[in-house]
KERO-880018 format. One record per residue (C-alpha): residue in three letters; residue number from 1; x, z, y. Coordinates in pm, whole numbers, plus 32768, in hexadecimal, padded with zeros to 4 digits. Each point is the difference from the previous one (the first is absolute). Layout:
KERO-880018
+------+-----+------+------+------+
! code ! pos !   xx !   zz !   yy !
+------+-----+------+------+------+
!  ala ! NUM !    X !    Z !    Y !
...
+------+-----+------+------+------+
***
This chain:
KERO-880018
+------+-----+------+------+------+
! code ! pos !   xx !   zz !   yy !
+------+-----+------+------+------+
!  met !   1 ! 267C ! A9A8 ! 27A6 !
!  arg !   2 ! 7FC2 ! 803F ! 8171 !
!  ser !   3 ! 7EBA ! 7FD4 ! 80B9 !
!  phe !   4 ! 7FCD ! 7EF2 ! 8103 !
!  asp !   5 ! 7FD9 ! 8104 ! 8114 !
!  glu !   6 ! 8147 ! 80AA ! 7F9F !
!  val !   7 ! 80BC ! 7EB9 ! 800C !
!  met !   8 ! 7F69 ! 7F98 ! 814C !
!  ala !   9 ! 8069 ! 814C ! 8099 !
!  cys !  10 ! 8167 ! 7FB1 ! 7F97 !
!  val !  11 ! 7FDD ! 7E9E ! 8086 !
!  glu !  12 ! 7F8D ! 8086 ! 8150 !
!  gln !  13 ! 813C ! 80D2 ! 801E !
!  leu !  14 ! 80DB ! 7EDE ! 7F94 !
!  ala !  15 ! 7F5D ! 7F1A ! 80FC !
!  glu !  16 ! 805D ! 80E8 ! 811C !
!  ala !  17 ! 816C ! 8002 ! 7F92 !
!  phe !  18 ! 8007 ! 7E86 ! 7FCE !
!  ala !  19 ! 7F6A ! 7FC2 ! 8157 !
!  ala !  20 ! 8111 ! 80D1 ! 80A2 !
!  arg !  21 ! 810E ! 7F2A ! 7F5C !
!  ala !  22 ! 7F5C ! 7EAB ! 8019 !
!  asp !  23 ! 8078 ! 7F9C ! 815A !
!  gln !  24 ! 8170 ! 8041 ! 7FBA !
!  his !  25 ! 7FFB ! 7F3E ! 7EB9 !
!  asp !  26 ! 7F47 ! 7EE4 ! 80AC !
!  arg !  27 ! 80FE ! 7FF4 ! 811B !
!  glu !  28 ! 8126 ! 8005 ! 7F0F !
!  gly !  29 ! 7F68 ! 7F29 ! 7EF0 !
!  ser !  30 ! 806D ! 8113 ! 7F12 !
!  phe !  31 ! 7F66 ! 806A ! 7EB8 !
!  ala !  32 ! 7F51 ! 8152 ! 7FF9 !
!  phe !  33 ! 80A0 ! 809A ! 7ECB !
!  glu !  34 ! 7F7E ! 8154 ! 806F !
!  asn !  35 ! 7E9A ! 7F81 ! 7FE7 !
!  val !  36 ! 8042 ! 7F94 ! 7E9A !
!  ala !  37 ! 808A ! 8159 ! 7FAF !
!  asp !  38 ! 7ECE ! 80A5 ! 809A !
!  met !  39 ! 7F0F ! 7F27 ! 7F3A !
!  arg !  40 ! 80B9 ! 8048 ! 7EBE !
!  ala !  41 ! 8002 ! 8175 ! 8048 !
!  val !  42 ! 7E83 ! 800A ! 8009 !
!  gly !  43 ! 7FD4 ! 7F09 ! 7EE1 !
!  leu !  44 ! 7F60 ! 7ED9 ! 80B1 !
!  pro !  45 ! 80A1 ! 7EFA ! 7F1A !
!  arg !  46 ! 7F49 ! 8090 ! 7ED4 !
!  leu !  47 ! 7EA3 ! 7FF4 ! 8098 !
!  pro !  48 ! 7F8A ! 7EC4 ! 7F47 !
!  val !  49 ! 80B1 ! 8057 ! 7EB9 !
!  pro !  50 ! 7EFC ! 8059 ! 7EF5 !
!  ile !  51 ! 7FC2 ! 8172 ! 7FC1 !
!  ala !  52 ! 8058 ! 7FCF ! 7E92 !
!  leu !  53 ! 8160 ! 7F97 ! 806A !
!  gly !  54 ! 8035 ! 811F ! 80F4 !
!  gly !  55 ! 7F77 ! 7F63 ! 813E !
!  asp !  56 ! 7ED7 ! 8055 ! 80DC !
!  gly !  57 ! 7F29 ! 7EDC ! 7F92 !
!  phe !  58 ! 7F9A ! 7F9F ! 8161 !
!  asn !  59 ! 7F1D ! 7ED2 ! 8012 !
!  leu !  60 ! 800C ! 7EDE ! 80F5 !
!  phe !  61 ! 7F1C ! 80A0 ! 8102 !
!  glu !  62 ! 80C6 ! 8143 ! 8004 !
!  cys !  63 ! 814A ! 7F46 ! 8027 !
!  val !  64 ! 7F69 ! 7F30 ! 811A !
!  cys !  65 ! 7FB7 ! 8142 ! 80BE !
!  val !  66 ! 8166 ! 807B ! 7FD2 !
!  leu !  67 ! 8094 ! 7EB8 ! 807D !
!  gln !  68 ! 7F13 ! 7FE8 ! 8125 !
!  arg !  69 ! 8062 ! 8159 ! 807F !
!  leu !  70 ! 8176 ! 7FCA ! 7FD9 !
!  ala !  71 ! 7FEF ! 7EAE ! 80AD !
!  arg !  72 ! 7F72 ! 809E ! 813C !
!  ala !  73 ! 814E ! 80B2 ! 801B !
!  asp !  74 ! 80FB ! 7F07 ! 7F71 !
!  ala !  75 ! 7F97 ! 7EAD ! 7F7A !
!  ser !  76 ! 8157 ! 7FB8 ! 7F6A !
!  thr !  77 ! 7FF4 ! 8130 ! 7F1F !
!  ala !  78 ! 7E92 ! 7FC9 ! 7FA8 !
!  leu !  79 ! 8045 ! 7E97 ! 7F9C !
!  gly !  80 ! 811A ! 806B ! 7F18 !
!  leu !  81 ! 7F17 ! 80F4 ! 7F53 !
!  ala !  82 ! 7EEE ! 7EF7 ! 7FF7 !
!  met !  83 ! 80E3 ! 7F16 ! 7F3E !
!  his !  84 ! 8046 ! 8110 ! 7F01 !
!  phe !  85 ! 7E93 ! 8066 ! 7FEA !
!  his !  86 ! 7F7F ! 7EA4 ! 7FBE !
!  val !  87 ! 80F7 ! 7FC5 ! 7EE4 !
!  val !  88 ! 7FC5 ! 8150 ! 7F59 !
!  gly !  89 ! 7E8A ! 8008 ! 8041 !
!  ser !  90 ! 7FCC ! 7EA5 ! 7F73 !
!  leu !  91 ! 80C4 ! 805C ! 7EC7 !
!  ala !  92 ! 7F36 ! 813F ! 7FD6 !
!  glu !  93 ! 7EBD ! 7F35 ! 7FF6 !
!  gln !  94 ! 8078 ! 7EDD ! 7F32 !
!  cys !  95 ! 815C ! 801D ! 7F71 !
!  leu !  96 ! 8091 ! 7EAF ! 7FA1 !
!  trp !  97 ! 8159 ! 8093 ! 7FBA !
!  pro !  98 ! 8090 ! 806A ! 7EB1 !
!  gln !  99 ! 7F8B ! 8165 ! 7FCC !
!  ala ! 100 ! 8160 ! 8094 ! 7FE4 !
!  ala ! 101 ! 806D ! 7F6A ! 814C !
!  tyr ! 102 ! 7EC4 ! 8076 ! 80B0 !
!  val ! 103 ! 8020 ! 8162 ! 7F7B !
!  arg ! 104 ! 816E ! 8012 ! 8066 !
!  leu ! 105 ! 7FAF ! 7F87 ! 815F !
!  cys ! 106 ! 7EF1 ! 810A ! 8023 !
!  glu ! 107 ! 80ED ! 810C ! 7F7F !
!  glu ! 108 ! 8100 ! 7FA6 ! 810A !
!  ile ! 109 ! 7EF8 ! 7FFB ! 8110 !
!  val ! 110 ! 7F80 ! 8159 ! 7F9F !
!  arg ! 111 ! 8157 ! 8099 ! 7FC5 !
!  asp ! 112 ! 80CC ! 7F62 ! 8116 !
!  gly ! 113 ! 7F08 ! 7F6C ! 80F6 !
!  ala ! 114 ! 807D ! 7EA5 ! 7F9F !
!  leu ! 115 ! 7F7A ! 7EE5 ! 80D5 !
!  val ! 116 ! 7FC1 ! 7E9A ! 7F95 !
!  asn ! 117 ! 7FA7 ! 7EB8 ! 80AA !
!  ser ! 118 ! 7FE4 ! 7E93 ! 7FAC !
!  ala ! 119 ! 8117 ! 7F10 ! 8061 !
!  ala ! 120 ! 7F52 ! 7EB1 ! 7FFC !
!  ser ! 121 ! 8029 ! 7F49 ! 814E !
!  glu ! 122 ! 8128 ! 7F16 ! 8029 !
!  pro ! 123 ! 8099 ! 7F49 ! 812B !
!  glu ! 124 ! 7FA0 ! 7EA6 ! 7F84 !
!  met ! 125 ! 7EB5 ! 805A ! 7F5C !
!  gly ! 126 ! 7F61 ! 80DC ! 8108 !
!  ser ! 127 ! 7ED9 ! 80CF ! 7F91 !
!  pro ! 128 ! 7FC9 ! 8004 ! 7E86 !
!  ser ! 129 ! 7E8B ! 8020 ! 8043 !
!  arg ! 130 ! 8004 ! 7E8D ! 8059 !
!  gly ! 131 ! 8065 ! 7FA2 ! 7E9F !
!  gly ! 132 ! 8172 ! 7FAF ! 801E !
!  leu ! 133 ! 80E9 ! 801D ! 7ED7 !
!  pro ! 134 ! 812C ! 80EA ! 801B !
!  ala ! 135 ! 8158 ! 7F69 ! 8025 !
!  thr ! 136 ! 808A ! 8145 ! 7F71 !
!  thr ! 137 ! 805C ! 7FC8 ! 7E94 !
!  ala ! 138 ! 8013 ! 80DC ! 7ECD !
!  thr ! 139 ! 80ED ! 7F8B ! 7EED !
!  arg ! 140 ! 7FF0 ! 8099 ! 7EA7 !
!  thr ! 141 ! 8136 ! 80B7 ! 7F8F !
!  ala ! 142 ! 8056 ! 8102 ! 7EF7 !
!  gly ! 143 ! 7F11 ! 8127 ! 8027 !
!  gly ! 144 ! 7F4B ! 7F7E ! 8132 !
!  tyr ! 145 ! 8018 ! 7F12 ! 8125 !
!  leu ! 146 ! 80E5 ! 7F9D ! 811F !
!  leu ! 147 ! 7F4A ! 7FD6 ! 814B !
!  asn ! 148 ! 8077 ! 7F28 ! 8121 !
!  gly ! 149 ! 7F53 ! 7FC2 ! 814A !
!  arg ! 150 ! 7F9F ! 808D ! 8152 !
!  lys ! 151 ! 7EBE ! 80B2 ! 8060 !
!  ser ! 152 ! 7F7F ! 8030 ! 8162 !
!  trp ! 153 ! 7F3D ! 810F ! 80B5 !
!  val ! 154 ! 8016 ! 8108 ! 7EF1 !
!  thr ! 155 ! 7F5B ! 8123 ! 80B1 !
!  tyr ! 156 ! 809F ! 8157 ! 7FD5 !
!  ala ! 157 ! 812A ! 7F68 ! 7F4C !
!  pro ! 158 ! 80F3 ! 8120 ! 804D !
!  ala ! 159 ! 7F1A ! 8100 ! 7F5A !
!  leu ! 160 ! 7F8A ! 7F41 ! 7ECE !
!  arg ! 161 ! 8057 ! 8064 ! 7E9D !
!  tyr ! 162 ! 7F90 ! 7EAF ! 7F75 !
!  phe ! 163 ! 7FD0 ! 7EA3 ! 808B !
!  leu ! 164 ! 7EFA ! 7F38 ! 7F40 !
!  val ! 165 ! 80AE ! 7EB0 ! 8011 !
!  thr ! 166 ! 7F49 ! 7EBE ! 7FAD !
!  ala ! 167 ! 80E1 ! 7EFC ! 7F62 !
!  thr ! 168 ! 7FE2 ! 7EB1 ! 7F54 !
!  leu ! 169 ! 8047 ! 7FF1 ! 7E8B !
!  asp ! 170 ! 8010 ! 7ED6 ! 7F16 !
!  asp ! 171 ! 7EA3 ! 8056 ! 7F86 !
!  gly ! 172 ! 7F55 ! 8074 ! 813F !
!  ile ! 173 ! 8015 ! 810D ! 8109 !
!  gly ! 174 ! 8072 ! 8160 ! 7FB4 !
!  val ! 175 ! 7FFA ! 8149 ! 80BB !
!  phe ! 176 ! 812D ! 80E4 ! 7FD3 !
!  ala ! 177 ! 8026 ! 816A ! 806D !
!  val ! 178 ! 815B ! 7FFC ! 809A !
!  ala ! 179 ! 809B ! 8152 ! 804B !
!  asn ! 180 ! 8084 ! 8037 ! 815F !
!  gly ! 181 ! 817B ! 801D ! 7FF3 !
!  ser ! 182 ! 8023 ! 7F10 ! 7EDA !
!  pro ! 183 ! 8150 ! 7F46 ! 7FFD !
!  gly ! 184 ! 7FD5 ! 7EB7 ! 80B6 !
!  leu ! 185 ! 7ED2 ! 8073 ! 80CE !
!  thr ! 186 ! 803B ! 8006 ! 8178 !
!  leu ! 187 ! 7F17 ! 806E ! 8118 !
!  val ! 188 ! 8020 ! 7F38 ! 8142 !
!  asp ! 189 ! 7F8E ! 80C2 ! 8133 !
!  asn ! 190 ! 7F7F ! 7EEA ! 80E2 !
!  trp ! 191 ! 7EB2 ! 8092 ! 806B !
!  gly ! 192 ! 8032 ! 8114 ! 80FF !
!  ala ! 193 ! 7FEB ! 7F1F ! 8134 !
!  ser ! 194 ! 7EBB ! 7F5B ! 7F96 !
!  leu ! 195 ! 7EC4 ! 8007 ! 80D3 !
!  ser ! 196 ! 7F3D ! 80EA ! 7F1E !
!  leu ! 197 ! 8037 ! 811D ! 7F0C !
!  arg ! 198 ! 816F ! 8020 ! 805A !
!  ala ! 199 ! 802E ! 813A ! 7F2D !
!  ser ! 200 ! 7F60 ! 7F71 ! 7EC4 !
!  gly ! 201 ! 814A ! 7F9F ! 7F59 !
!  ser ! 202 ! 7F7A ! 7EA4 ! 7FB1 !
!  phe ! 203 ! 8151 ! 7F82 ! 7F90 !
!  asp ! 204 ! 806C ! 7ECF ! 7F3C !
!  val ! 205 ! 806A ! 8044 ! 7E9A !
!  val ! 206 ! 8116 ! 7F27 ! 7F6D !
!  leu ! 207 ! 802B ! 7FEF ! 7E86 !
!  glu ! 208 ! 8143 ! 7F77 ! 7F6E !
!  asp ! 209 ! 800B ! 8011 ! 7E85 !
!  val ! 210 ! 7F3C ! 8144 ! 8001 !
!  phe ! 211 ! 7FC9 ! 8073 ! 7E9B !
!  val ! 212 ! 7EA4 ! 807C ! 7FA9 !
!  pro ! 213 ! 7FC3 ! 8095 ! 7EA5 !
!  glu ! 214 ! 7EF2 ! 7F60 ! 7F2B !
!  cys ! 215 ! 7F2A ! 813A ! 801F !
!  trp ! 216 ! 7FDA ! 7FC4 ! 8178 !
!  his ! 217 ! 7F73 ! 7EA2 ! 7FD5 !
!  val ! 218 ! 7EA6 ! 8082 ! 8057 !
!  glu ! 219 ! 7F25 ! 7ECD ! 8039 !
!  gln ! 220 ! 7FF5 ! 7E95 ! 7F91 !
!  arg ! 221 ! 7F18 ! 7EE2 ! 805D !
!  ile ! 222 ! 7FF9 ! 7E86 ! 801C !
!  pro ! 223 ! 7FFC ! 7F5D ! 815B !
!  gly ! 224 ! 7EA3 ! 8002 ! 808E !
!  gln ! 225 ! 7F85 ! 8114 ! 7F1B !
!  ala ! 226 ! 7F39 ! 810D ! 80B4 !
!  arg ! 227 ! 80A3 ! 8153 ! 8028 !
!  arg ! 228 ! 7F59 ! 8153 ! 7FCD !
!  gly ! 229 ! 7F32 ! 7F77 ! 7EE0 !
!  gly ! 230 ! 7F45 ! 7F1D ! 80F0 !
!  leu ! 231 ! 7F83 ! 811B ! 80DE !
!  pro ! 232 ! 801D ! 7FE2 ! 817B !
!  ala ! 233 ! 8110 ! 80C8 ! 80AF !
!  gly ! 234 ! 7F37 ! 8139 ! 804A !
!  trp ! 235 ! 811D ! 80F6 ! 802A !
!  pro ! 236 ! 80EB ! 7F26 ! 80D1 !
!  thr ! 237 ! 7EEF ! 7F7E ! 80E5 !
!  cys ! 238 ! 7F65 ! 8153 ! 8049 !
!  ala ! 239 ! 8155 ! 80A5 ! 8027 !
!  phe ! 240 ! 8068 ! 7F02 ! 8108 !
!  ala ! 241 ! 7EB1 ! 801F ! 80AF !
!  ala ! 242 ! 8023 ! 817C ! 800B !
!  val ! 243 ! 8157 ! 7FEE ! 80A1 !
!  tyr ! 244 ! 7F95 ! 7F1C ! 811B !
!  leu ! 245 ! 7EBB ! 80B9 ! 8037 !
!  gly ! 246 ! 80D9 ! 8135 ! 802C !
!  val ! 247 ! 80DA ! 7F4A ! 80FD !
!  gly ! 248 ! 7ECD ! 7FB2 ! 80D3 !
!  glu ! 249 ! 7F87 ! 8166 ! 7FE5 !
!  gly ! 250 ! 8156 ! 807A ! 806B !
!  ala ! 251 ! 7FE3 ! 7F32 ! 813E !
!  leu ! 252 ! 7EA1 ! 8085 ! 803E !
!  his ! 253 ! 8069 ! 816B ! 7FE4 !
!  ala ! 254 ! 813A ! 7FC8 ! 80CF !
!  leu ! 255 ! 7F3A ! 7F5D ! 8118 !
!  ala ! 256 ! 7EF9 ! 8114 ! 7FFF !
!  arg ! 257 ! 810D ! 810C ! 801E !
!  tyr ! 258 ! 80AF ! 7F41 ! 8116 !
!  ala ! 259 ! 7EBA ! 7FDA ! 80BD !
!  gln ! 260 ! 7FC3 ! 8177 ! 7FF0 !
!  gln ! 261 ! 815F ! 8053 ! 8079 !
!  arg ! 262 ! 802E ! 7EF6 ! 810D !
!  thr ! 263 ! 7F8F ! 8083 ! 8154 !
!  pro ! 264 ! 8073 ! 7F21 ! 8123 !
!  thr ! 265 ! 8020 ! 80B8 ! 8149 !
!  ala ! 266 ! 7F2D ! 7EF5 ! 80AA !
!  leu ! 267 ! 7EE5 ! 8042 ! 7F09 !
!  gly ! 268 ! 8016 ! 8177 ! 7FDD !
!  lys ! 269 ! 7F6C ! 8002 ! 7EA3 !
!  pro ! 270 ! 805C ! 7F7C ! 7EA6 !
!  ile ! 271 ! 7FD1 ! 7E8C ! 7FD4 !
!  ala ! 272 ! 7F2E ! 8059 ! 7ECD !
!  glu ! 273 ! 7EE2 ! 8034 ! 80F8 !
!  leu ! 274 ! 800A ! 7E96 ! 8077 !
!  pro ! 275 ! 7EF1 ! 7F1C ! 7F73 !
!  his ! 276 ! 80EA ! 7EDC ! 7FB7 !
!  ile ! 277 ! 80E5 ! 80E5 ! 7F37 !
!  gln ! 278 ! 7ED7 ! 8083 ! 7F3D !
!  arg ! 279 ! 7F85 ! 7E9C ! 7FC2 !
!  gly ! 280 ! 8153 ! 7F96 ! 7F7C !
!  ile ! 281 ! 8017 ! 8128 ! 7F14 !
!  gly ! 282 ! 7E99 ! 7FC9 ! 7F94 !
!  gln ! 283 ! 8046 ! 7E92 ! 7FB5 !
!  met ! 284 ! 812D ! 8061 ! 7F2D !
!  asp ! 285 ! 7F38 ! 8103 ! 7F42 !
!  val ! 286 ! 7EDA ! 7F1F ! 7FA3 !
!  thr ! 287 ! 80EE ! 7EEB ! 7F93 !
!  leu ! 288 ! 80BF ! 80ED ! 7F1D !
!  arg ! 289 ! 7EC6 ! 80B1 ! 7F8B !
!  ala ! 290 ! 7F69 ! 7EBD ! 7F7D !
!  ala ! 291 ! 813F ! 7FA0 ! 7F47 !
!  arg ! 292 ! 8020 ! 815E ! 7F6D !
!  ala ! 293 ! 7E9B ! 7FF6 ! 7F7C !
!  val ! 294 ! 8040 ! 7EB7 ! 7F4B !
!  leu ! 295 ! 814A ! 8078 ! 7F6E !
!  tyr ! 296 ! 7F6D ! 8147 ! 7F85 !
!  ala ! 297 ! 7ED2 ! 7F53 ! 7F68 !
!  thr ! 298 ! 80E0 ! 7F02 ! 7F52 !
!  ala ! 299 ! 80F0 ! 8105 ! 7F75 !
!  arg ! 300 ! 7EDF ! 80D9 ! 7F88 !
!  thr ! 301 ! 7F5B ! 7ED9 ! 7F53 !
!  trp ! 302 ! 8148 ! 7FB1 ! 7F51 !
!  val ! 303 ! 8016 ! 8167 ! 7F83 !
!  glu ! 304 ! 7E95 ! 8044 ! 7FAE !
!  gln ! 305 ! 7F91 ! 7EAC ! 7F7C !
!  pro ! 306 ! 8120 ! 7F73 ! 7F33 !
!  thr ! 307 ! 7F23 ! 7EF4 ! 7F67 !
!  gln ! 308 ! 7FE2 ! 7F67 ! 815B !
!  arg ! 309 ! 8178 ! 7FD6 ! 802E !
!  pro ! 310 ! 8015 ! 7E96 ! 7F84 !
!  gln ! 311 ! 7F09 ! 7F99 ! 8112 !
!  met ! 312 ! 80A3 ! 80C3 ! 811C !
!  glu ! 313 ! 8106 ! 7F0C ! 807F !
!  ala ! 314 ! 7F38 ! 7FA6 ! 8138 !
!  asp ! 315 ! 7FAA ! 816C ! 8045 !
!  leu ! 316 ! 816E ! 8060 ! 7FED !
!  ala ! 317 ! 8064 ! 7EDE ! 80DF !
!  ala ! 318 ! 7EFD ! 806A ! 8100 !
!  ala ! 319 ! 8080 ! 8166 ! 8005 !
!  lys ! 320 ! 8166 ! 7F94 ! 8036 !
!  tyr ! 321 ! 7FA2 ! 7EFB ! 8106 !
!  leu ! 322 ! 7F2B ! 80F5 ! 80C4 !
!  cys ! 323 ! 80FC ! 811D ! 7FF6 !
!  thr ! 324 ! 8126 ! 7F27 ! 8067 !
!  asn ! 325 ! 7F48 ! 7F5A ! 811C !
!  ala ! 326 ! 7F63 ! 8148 ! 8070 !
!  ala ! 327 ! 815D ! 8091 ! 801E !
!  ile ! 328 ! 8077 ! 7ED2 ! 80C6 !
!  ala ! 329 ! 7ED2 ! 8011 ! 80E7 !
!  ala ! 330 ! 8015 ! 8179 ! 802C !
!  thr ! 331 ! 8172 ! 8003 ! 8054 !
!  asp ! 332 ! 7FCC ! 7EE5 ! 80F9 !
!  ile ! 333 ! 7EE4 ! 80BE ! 80A8 !
!  ala ! 334 ! 80DA ! 8138 ! 8007 !
!  leu ! 335 ! 8110 ! 7F52 ! 80C8 !
!  arg ! 336 ! 7F07 ! 7F60 ! 80ED !
!  thr ! 337 ! 7F4E ! 814C ! 8037 !
!  ala ! 338 ! 8139 ! 80D1 ! 8030 !
!  gly ! 339 ! 8092 ! 7F0F ! 80FD !
!  ala ! 340 ! 8174 ! 800D ! 804B !
!  gly ! 341 ! 801B ! 8150 ! 7F50 !
!  gly ! 342 ! 7FB0 ! 7F57 ! 7EB8 !
!  leu ! 343 ! 8149 ! 7F41 ! 800E !
!  asp ! 344 ! 80C9 ! 813F ! 8020 !
!  arg ! 345 ! 80A9 ! 805B ! 7EBA !
!  arg ! 346 ! 7FB5 ! 816C ! 803B !
!  leu ! 347 ! 7EA8 ! 7F9F ! 7F7F !
!  pro ! 348 ! 7FD8 ! 7F6D ! 7EA2 !
!  leu ! 349 ! 7F0B ! 7EF5 ! 8074 !
!  glu ! 350 ! 80F7 ! 7EE1 ! 800E !
!  arg ! 351 ! 8086 ! 805C ! 7EA7 !
!  his ! 352 ! 7EA1 ! 8000 ! 7F71 !
!  phe ! 353 ! 7FC3 ! 7EB2 ! 80AF !
!  arg ! 354 ! 8132 ! 7F68 ! 7F57 !
!  asp ! 355 ! 7FC2 ! 809D ! 7EAC !
!  ala ! 356 ! 7E99 ! 7F83 ! 7FF2 !
!  arg ! 357 ! 8079 ! 7E97 ! 8007 !
!  ala ! 358 ! 80A9 ! 8028 ! 7EAD !
!  gly ! 359 ! 7EAC ! 801B ! 7F5D !
!  leu ! 360 ! 7FCE ! 7E8C ! 8031 !
!  met ! 361 ! 811A ! 7FBA ! 7F09 !
!  his ! 362 ! 7F78 ! 80C5 ! 7ED7 !
!  pro ! 363 ! 7F1D ! 7F51 ! 7F08 !
!  pro ! 364 ! 7EFC ! 7F8D ! 801C !
!  gln ! 365 ! 8066 ! 7F6C ! 814F !
!  asp ! 366 ! 7EE3 ! 7FB8 ! 80EF !
!  asp ! 367 ! 7FD1 ! 7E92 ! 7FA6 !
!  arg ! 368 ! 7FF2 ! 804A ! 7E8D !
!  ala ! 369 ! 7F1E ! 812C ! 8035 !
!  leu ! 370 ! 7F03 ! 7F34 ! 80C4 !
!  glu ! 371 ! 8005 ! 7EEF ! 7EF7 !
!  leu ! 372 ! 7FB2 ! 80FF ! 7EF0 !
!  ile ! 373 ! 7EE9 ! 809B ! 80CC !
!  gly ! 374 ! 7F6E ! 7EAD ! 805B !
!  lys ! 375 ! 8000 ! 7F8A ! 7E98 !
!  ala ! 376 ! 7F4F ! 813E ! 7F93 !
!  val ! 377 ! 7EF1 ! 7FD3 ! 8107 !
!  ile ! 378 ! 7FCF ! 7E92 ! 7FA1 !
!  ser ! 379 ! 7FEA ! 805A ! 7E92 !
!  ser ! 380 ! 7F03 ! 8114 ! 803F !
!  cys ! 381 ! 7F22 ! 7F0D ! 80C0 !
!  ala ! 382 ! 800F ! 7EEB ! 7EFE !
!  thr ! 383 ! 7EB1 ! 7F92 ! 7F77 !
+------+-----+------+------+------+
***
């Protein structure tokens, strides 16, 4: 087991390497396999695995800090790790899987740095958080199931060991851990030219009679039944919030460095000394500072007061809403403050600006978040 400070020192070094590669992968829409290798080499995939199973036992707050720092450098890589963290961290707190399957997954994470992510969204259904039923089907066969369907936006697809595929069965909805490289499974690289997170490997996954052994049928529920034992999505929501908070912080730090280095001949001093530059950076900082305080408080409450978790849906929604919109506001201010230089790809500001917009698509989306928050306020004021 490693200490939090030891891990964060490794993360700091990784972030510097990831930042140096981020622009090229963004330009090319290519997947940063070298970042995956670096994360595996220092054991980041095993951080949320319980200590008893060989992991570091990191809690939600500690994982939030890791994701936040990596996202300042490279949001695509941080989002891939966030997807893995929220699956593994949620299972560590409340495992709804068969014990043998869970233990095997943890063994592969610890031994090999295996990565896992859900494959739930579909072209026709859109976001599964809105309650749609999967068109992907699972048909019983000797020793397991045959899966057929197509999943969209599966982040970090090229690096995953397992895809957690939701599929419709005769008696409900199942989740199946499908191994990457299984016969009949095809990755479709159609993401690299997207607006945001071009290096995230958010491919489509096509399943054509993919056989999954019975032992990897890991969850089962009826349509409409709550997931996670009825608890709100603490790990996914805070993980997403951490990534986009980090994007905004990346823009803040990049603008501050640019302001210190930029000395126009007509001015004769760094633009960092100009009041309007200082005001812009100050506005970015207070916006991000407020969002960070809410996220940290929410993650700490989740860790330290587990009995409060069933009532935390609005708190989680607020953290994600604030972090996403703080990143959007901060990256917009960065471009306005930097002027024409902010559009130059030699600075990362325009990449941060684009990447921040992806936060709007992760659940809970803004409209749903505000509904949850509003309902909580109304309920608290009821007489």
